[in-house]
N, C-alpha and C positions, 0 to 999 in steps of 0.2 A: 249843749246840743246833743241829742241822742241820734245815734246812727240809724239810718233808714233800714228796713228789712232787706237782707241780702247784701248790704254794704259793710265794709270793714270798720271795725273800731280800732283804736290804737293797739289793743291786744292782738289783733289779727295781722298786724304789720310786722314783717320779718326785717329786723335791722341788722345789717351786716357792717362790721367795722374792719377797716384795714389801716394800720399805722405804717406808713411808708417811710417817713422821715420827720425830723423835728424832735424837740424835747417835750413831748406830750405827757400829761398825766397817764397813769396806767390805764390799760384797756377797760378794766372793770369800772373805773370812775367815769371814763368817757361814755361807756355804754349807759350807766345809770343816769348821767346828765342828759344824754340824748333821748333815752327812753322817756324821761319825765317831760322833756320839751315836746316830743312827738305826741305824748298822751294829752298834754294840755292843749296842743294845737287841734287835735281831733275832737276834743271835748268842746272847744269854743268855736272853731271855724267850720264853715260848711264844706268840709273836705270829703269827697266821695271817692272811695277806692274799693277795688275788689278784695274780698277776704284773701289772705295769704300773699298780698302784694309785698314786694321787696323794696327796701330803701337801703342804698349803699352810702356809707359815710367813710370818706377817705381823708386821712390826716397826713399832711405834708409840711415841708418847710417853705420858706419864702422863695427860695431858688426854684423849686418845682412849680409852685403856683404861678410864678412869673412866667415860666415857660408856657404853661397852659393859657394864661391870660393873653400872652402874645399870640399864641396859635389861634385861639378861638375868638378873641375880642380885638386883636390888633393893638393891644396895650401892653407895651414891654415894661411892666412894673408889677410888683407883687400886689395882691389884693387879699382881703380877709376870707372871702368865700366865693366859690363858683358853683352854680347849679346847672346840671345837665339833665333835663327832663328825659324820662324813659320813653315817652311817646305822647301822642295826643289822646284826649279823652274820647271814649265811645259813649254816646248818649250822656255826657257829663260825668262819666265814671272813669277814673284813672286806674292803671294797673294792667297786668300784674307786675310790671317793672315800673316803679315810680321814678327812679333815676338815681343819679349820683350827686352828692353834695361834697365838695372838696374844701377843706379848711387849711389855712396857713397859720402855723403856730406862732411864729415871731410877730406877724402882723397883729394877730388877735391879742397877744400878750402886750404889745406896745399900745394898741388902742385901749385896752382895759386900763392901763396905767394912765394914759392921757385923759380918759373919761372919768377916772377916779372910781372905777367899779372893779369888782373882783373878776378874775379870769373866768370863773365858773359862770357868773351872771352874763358876761359878754358872750361867752361861748354858747350858752343856752339861747340867747337872743339870736345868734347867727344860725343855730339849728332851726329855730322857728322861721327865720327869714328865708333860709335856703329851702326849707320844706314848702313854704308858701309859693315860692317860685316854681317848684315842681308841679304845683296845682294850678299854674297859670296866672298867679298874682304877679304884679309888676309895679314898677315905680318910674316908668319912663315919662309919664305925664303927671301933672299935679293931681288930677282926679284919681288916677290909679294909686299914686303915692298916699293920698288921704285914706283910701280904702285899706291898702296893705298895712300902712303904719298904724291905722286904727285897730286892725286885727292883732298886730304884734303887741300893741299896748295892752289890749285885753288879755291876751294869752300870757304875756309876761306878768301881768298883775295877778293872774290866777296862780302863777308860780312864786309869787311874793317878790318879784323883781321890779325895781323902780323903772319908771318910764324912761327909756333911753333917748326919747325925742323931746323931753320936757323943755330943754333950753335951746333946741335947734328948730329953725323953721323948716317946714316941708319943702323939700327940693327934689324935683324930678331928676332922675339919673340921666346921664348923657346916653344917646343911642348906642347900643351894643351891636357887635357883629357876632353871629353865631347864637348859641342857645345859653351861654353862660351869663349869669347875672350877679355882679358883685354888689355889696351893700354900700361901698364907699362912693 
């Protein structure tokens, strides 16, 4: 998909990275993986953003994400990713602050092992998943899950990453409190 005139392409998105806690790969590797996932998402999905929009990616450990999950979703347990949208779209266009996506290192590493995939592939999936949440995609209901997971499958295929939902039925997420959206 080509960006519409006056709208951002992946090259126009400012990605900010903050490693707060956890045993993460080095910042350059995280940036490269994130940038590739964001580029694939913008190339495939109908994401409309203002040029120069900012995306904040925060890397934490399970203890920190558990605190955030308890505060924002009333779920006192770690999760793999939380998305905090920067605001509502104006005329269908998001930005200039897209929002924050927060990742939990131990949970992502554990899930990658459990799923038999590389950490990098699972992380890339979660970047795509978190980004789609910032643009209003959700999986609270089965119809929403079908749309969101279909986009994720296409974007990940463009990255050469196997379908993470191949052996799992579509399942709507339980209702959340606040703006955070975990994938689990």
